[in-house]
N, C-alpha and C positions, 0 to 999 in steps of 0.2 A: 654661411659659406663653408665649403669643404676644405678643411685644413690639410696642409702637406703631410703631417704625421699620421693622418688617417689613411694615407695611400699605401697599399702593399708594395714593397719594392719590386720593380719589374712590371708593374701593372700598366695596362693601356688605358689612358683616360681620354674620353671624348666629352668635351665640355660644350653643351648646347645652351647654356644659360645666357641671358642678356640682362644686365643690370647697369644702372648709372650711378657713379660715385662722384663726389665733388673733386674738381681739378682746376685750380686757378690758372694753370698753364694753357688751358684750352679756351678758345674763343667763346664757347658755349658755357664755360664754367663747370663742365662735367665731362667724364669719359666713360666708355663702355667697358665693362668687365664681365667675366663669366660667373659660374657658381663655384669655381675651384680657385683656391689661392695659388695662382699660377707659379709664382717665383719659388715657393716652397715645394709644390707638388712636382715640378719638373726635375728636382733633384732625386726623387724616388721613383718616378714613373719611367718605364722604358720608352713610351711614346705618349705625347699629350697634344691636344689641339688647342691653339691659342684663341683668345677672344679679344678683339676681332681678328679675322683672317683665318679662321679654322674651318668650321662646318658650313659656312655660308655658301660656297660654291656647290657643295653637295645638296644643300637645301634648295638652291635655285634649280639645280638639275632635276630633283625630285618633283618640284612644283611644275616644271615644264613637262615632265613625263605625265603627271596627273592631268594637266591641261589638255595634252594631246589625247589621252585616253577618254577624257570627258567629252571632247569634241567628236571623237569617233562614235561614242555611244549616242550622242545627240544626233549626228547625221544618220546613223542607222535607224533611229526612232522616227525621223522625219523624212525618210525615203518614201516616195509615193508607193504605196502598197495597199493592201486590203484595209479599209477603214473599219474601225470598231465603233460604229454609230449606235447610239441608244435611240431606238425607234419608238414612236408613240403608238399605243394599241388603240385602233379605232373600234367603235361599237356602233355599227350602222343601225339606224332605226327605220321602222316603217309605220306611217308614211315618212318620206325623207323630209327633215326639217328645212327651214330656209337656210341660205348660205351663211348669213350672219349668225344664226343660232348654232350652226355646226362649228363655225369658226370660234365662237365664244365658249363652246363646250370643251374645247381642246386647249390645254395649257401648254404653250410652247416652252421648250427648254431654253435656258439662258443662251444668248447668242455667243457668248464667250466659250461655252462648252462645245457648241457646234463647231466653232472655229478651230478649237484644239482637236476635235475628232477628225477633221478633214486635213490636218497637217499644217495649219497656219501658225506662224509664230506670234508671240504677244505683241511685238512691235510692228506687226503687219495689220493689226486690227484696230480700227478707230471706232469706239462705241458711240452709238446714238440711242441711248436708252438701253433697256434690257433685251430687246428683241430684234434689233437691227444694227448693222455696223457697216462702215466703209472699209474696203480692203486696199492696202497700199500697193502701188505699182511695183514696188521693190520685190514683191512676191514673184512676179514674172522674171525678174532678173535672177533671183535666187534659184529658180527652177528651170532656167533656160536650157540646160543640158538634159533635162528629163524628157522622155518621149511623150507625145500627145496620146490622149485616149481616143475613143471612137466618137465621131462627130455625126450627130443626127439632127436634121432640120424638120420641123413640123409646119405644114402649111395646109391649106384647105381649098375646096372648090368655092366658086362664088357663093357667098352665104345668103341665107334667107333673113327676114327681119328678126328672127330669134337667135341668129348666130349658130354656127355649126360646131363650136367647141374646140378650137385650136388650143387655147390656153388650158382648158380642162384636160385635153388629151396630153399636152406637154407635161403638166404636173402629174397626171395619173400614170403616164409612162415611166416617169422618173421614180415615182413611188413603187411601181411594180418591179422595176429593175433593182431598186435599192432595198426597200423594206421586205420584199417578198422573194426576190431571187438572190439577195446577198451581194449584188454588184455595187461598185462605186458608181454613183449616178448623180449628175448635177444638172439642174434646170437653169436655163438662161432666158428670161422673159423681159418684156418692156415695161417701163413705168407708165401707168395709166394717166390720161389727162383728166383734170377735174371738170372739163367741159362735159364729156359723156357721163362721168360719175354723178354729177348733179343734174344732168339733162335727161335724156331718154334712155340711153343704153344701160346705164348703171356702171358698176365697177368691173374690174378686169383681173381679179385674183384667181380665176378658175371658177369651179362650181361644185356643189355637192360635197363629196368626200375627197375631191382633188382640188385643193386650194393652197394658196400661199397665205400664211398667217403671221401676225394678226392682220386680218384683211382690212380693218379700218385704217391701220397705219400704212399698209401697202397702197390703198386706194386714195389716201389723202396726201399729206405733204411729203411722206417718206423722209428723206434726208435733205430736201430742199433743192434738188438738182434742177427741177423745172423752174423754180423761183429764181435760181441763179441765171438761167437762160433768159428769163423774162427781163431781169435787170440788165444783163449784158446787151440784149437785143435793143431795148429801149434807150440805152445809153447811145448806141450808134444812131438811132433815129433822131434823138435830141441833138447830137453833134452835127448831123446833116443840116437840119433847119437852122441851127445857130450859125453854122458856117455861111450858109446862103445869106442870112440876115446881115452878118458883120461885113461880108464882102460887098454887099450892096450899099452899106451906109458908111464905109470908112475908106480912107486913102491907103495906098500901099504902105506908106511909112507907119501909119497908125496901126495897121494890121501886124506889121513886122514887130512893132513895139509890144503888141499883145502876145504874139507867138514866141518871141525871143526877148523877154524883158531884161532890162539892165538891173543886175543885183550887185550892190556895192561897186557900181561903176563898171561892171563887166557883163557882157552877154555870153551865153553859152548854148550851143545846140544840144538837144537831147539825142539819145541814140536813135529814136524813131525819126527825128528830123534829119539826122545824118543820112538815114536810109532814103528819105525823100530827096535829099540833095543828089545822092548817087543816081536815083531814078531819073532825075532831071539833067544828069550828066554835068553837074556843077561840082568840080573837084576842089572844093574849099571847105575848111572846117572852122575858119574864123568868121564869126558873124559880122565883124566890121569890114570884111574884105569883099562882100558881095556888092556888085554893081546894082544900079537902079533896075536894070532889065532883069537881073537874076533875082532880085527881091520880088519883083512882080510875078515871075514864074513860081517862086517859092510860096508866096502867100495866097495866090489865087487858084482855087480849084475850078471856079467858073461853072458850078454845077447847073445843069439844065433841069429845072423842077419837074418838067414833064417826063424826064428819063429816070426818075427815082424809082427803084424797084424794092427798096427796103422799107418795110412797113412796121408799125408798132404792133406789139403782141400782148395778149392777155390769156391766161389759162382758164377762161370762162366762156360759156356760150352767151354772147351778148349781140344779138342781131342788129341792134341800133348803132353798133360801132363798125359795121361792115363798110360804111362810107360816111366820112365825116369831113368837116372843114376845120382846119387848124389855123392859128395865127390871127384870131379875131380880136384879141386884146388891143387896146389903143397903143400899148407899149411896143407892139410889133410893127407899127407904122405902115399898116396896109399890106404887109407881106403875108397874105393868107393863101392857102392852097388846099385842094382836095386831097385827102389821105384816107387811110383805113386801118383797122386793126385785124390781124390774123390771130389764130389760136397759137399759143406759145410753141407747141410741139411741131408746128410747121416752119419754125424759124430755121434758117440755114445753120445757125449755131448748134441746133440739135443734130443736124446731119454731120457737122464737124465732130461733135461728141461721139456719135455712133461709129464714125469711120477712123478716128485717130488711133495711133499706136503708142502715144506717149506725150509728155508735156511739150517737148521741143517740136514735135510734129503738129500738135494742136496749136501752138503759138504761130507756126508758119501758116497753117490753114486759115486761122482767124485773120491773119494779116492780108490774105489774098482775096477775101470776100469782096466782090464788086457790088457797090450800093447804088451807083448812078453813073451817068456819063457827063462829061463837060459839054459845053455848047459846040465844041469842035468834034465831039464824038469820042473823046479819050475816056477810057474806063476810069472811074474813081473808086479806090479801095479803102478799106478801113485803115490801112497803113497810111494812106494819103491824109485821112482825117486825123491821124495821130492817136487813135484809140485802141490799136491792136494790142498794145502792152497791157492796158487796164482790162481788156476783155479776157486775156489769159489769166490775170489775177482773179477776176470774178469767177472763172471756171476752174481754178486750180483744185478745188475739192470735188466739184461735180465730176471730174474725170475719173474718180475712183469708183469702181463698181460697188453696189450695195448688196450686202449679204442678209438674207432672211431664210425661212424654212417652210417646208410643206406641212400639211396636217400630220403626216407620219414622221416628220423630223428629218427629211432630206434637205440638203443645202440648195439654195436658189440664189442666183444673181439677178438683180433687177437693175437694168441700166439702159439708157436711151429711151426714146418715146415711140408711140403708136402711129397709126394712120399712114399706111403705105400708099393711100390714094393721093395725099397731099404732102407727105413727108417721107422719111427714109423707111420707117415701119419695121425695123429689125432691131434686135438687141445689139449691144455694142461689140465691136471686134475685141476690145480689151477684156470684157467679161468672158467671152468665149475662149480667148487664149489662156487666161488665168485658170479657168475651170478645166480646160483640157490638160493642163499640167498637173493640177491637183488630183484629178481622178486616176492618173497613171495610165500606163499602156493598155491595161485590160478594162479600164473604166469607160463610162459613157457620158457625153455631154449632149443634152437635148436642148436645142435652141429653137426659137419661134420666129417665123416669117409672117408678118401681119397681113391682114386683109385676105383676099383670095390669091391663089397661086399665080394668076395672071398679072398681079401687081407686086405683092410682097415677095413671093419666091423669085420672080424675075429680078427684082432689085437685089435679092440675096445673092443670086448667081452672077448677075451682070455687074454689080457694083461691089457688094461686100466681099465676096470671095476673091475678086480680082485685087482688091486692096490688101486683104488679109493674107492671101496665099493659101488659105485653108480650103479643103475640098471635103464635102460631107460623104460619109460612108453609106448613109441611108436617108431617103426622103420619106416621111410619113405624110400621106395625103388624107386629110379628114374629109370624108364625103358621107352625106346622110341621104336616106331614101326621100326624106322631106324635100331636100334641096334639089335632088334629081327630078322629082315630080314637078316642082315649081318651075325650074328652068327649062324643063322639057315640054312645058305646055300641057301637062297632064291634068287630071281631075282636081277638084277642090281639095286643098290640104287642110283638113280640119284642125290639125295641130297649130296652124298659123292663127287661128281664132279670127279669121276674116271671112266675110261672106262674099268673097270675090273669087271666081274660078282662077286657078293657077295660070291659065293661058292669058288672062287679062291683067295679071299682076306684072309690075315692072320687074325686070331681072336684076336691077340694082337694089341693094338692101333698102327697104323701107322700114319705118319704125313707128311705134305707137306715139301718141301725142301728149301723154301725161308725164311731166318732168318727175324725176326720181326724188327731187328735194322735198316733195310733199310728205314723203314717208320717213325722212331722216330726222332724227332728234337725239338729244343727249339726256340720259338719266342723271339728274343732278346728284342723286343720293349715292350712286355707284360709279359715276363717270363713264358708264358703258354707252357705246353708240348703238342706236336702234334704227332699224329700217334700211341700213346700207347693205347692198347686195352686189 
């Protein structure tokens, strides 16, 4: 400790020390002192700061100033501007290798590095391994005041059996804009279904040197969005049949006791049940106050089995599930009916995912899905079934877009599903909106509208753009000489590898008959996927 006699008379002493000494008069048994013997030093110094109560306010002020300056530097760094991306150098070979060989020959950069390069914050990135991540919707809130970039949609003319290359064009265009022209460029594509991946068509990561990588992760489970939709969809289907069964085998009071059970002698309506009461114009919240007539209205949906439009789903091509009979177990007491399985990406829940703009909106849309009608013709919704809340829980992670990269290292969002003929067929509104903010005013977002322009692009303009409020600056229409010949009734297209004149071929896409799964395998020694394309 600095003693008083060490101080020059008239000196100015600023004591910044913090020490604790025993003091029985304090509740803690100690008190704070500085580095200077205050009582002796103040007799010699002209000015001296006490401890405590001396430099503390100045310390706080300086800390606040440093915090503000640090925040300013942070905001300047993360303002949308020119990205400093590390691009991968491609080395094209002749003849061109298979898609999976090209994909495996290129080492993707860590997804965390890509996220930093495009201006994402650490708490906005949820990692799913080294090469893919989900992006928090808080990103959109953080960048809400930033101007959008240029919006480009890629579509195509009615395709041939070989496909005309919309995904390849989308990825290739983004690589050209980014890696070769130095522009901020973001691709937004759809997650492929495992039906075509293991069936006839194969994967959907693009092709050749214009791919999303790692293509095996892209084409298979990704981050589980389609599995979440499968679980949510089939929960609704199970709830429908269970409700029909219980209503047919129980009295009103028995149903009421199941739906609003007594716990410790008290009944309580859930929030979802309160909403049903409001829909029925029953202005009561006490379960004991309902009349027998009100209980009957509350517990009975009276679903007409012939009106059920909600089917079970599976993300696999399984033709023998197209028409099935359910309820054949003896425990179902003869309540059997004809049903079917659809492919998962055709579920209405996938359409909700593609069109939603946030959790609240998704919860609302999920609650309004009509699954059947009552025998009086009244629509029955998922909210009536009581499952809308759990659907939102099952989908709470799937709503976040998935981040991956192209062969050359450009960012790609993969979100929502394919099949514009039986489903929505476009990438999600959320993916497009977040990407438009991240690229900045001078950047480009290239999104994909599935199937042909007469289906996918129609849904893009008539449905997606109306909900999102976005308008594309450019439409890229993929058209090939092969397709023009085929659909125009021209001569034989040798590229199609069919001995059928183009004039005799169906104008709807046909496909070969050999499933892709014959060629797909895993190398146990290296863990590499073989034969996936």
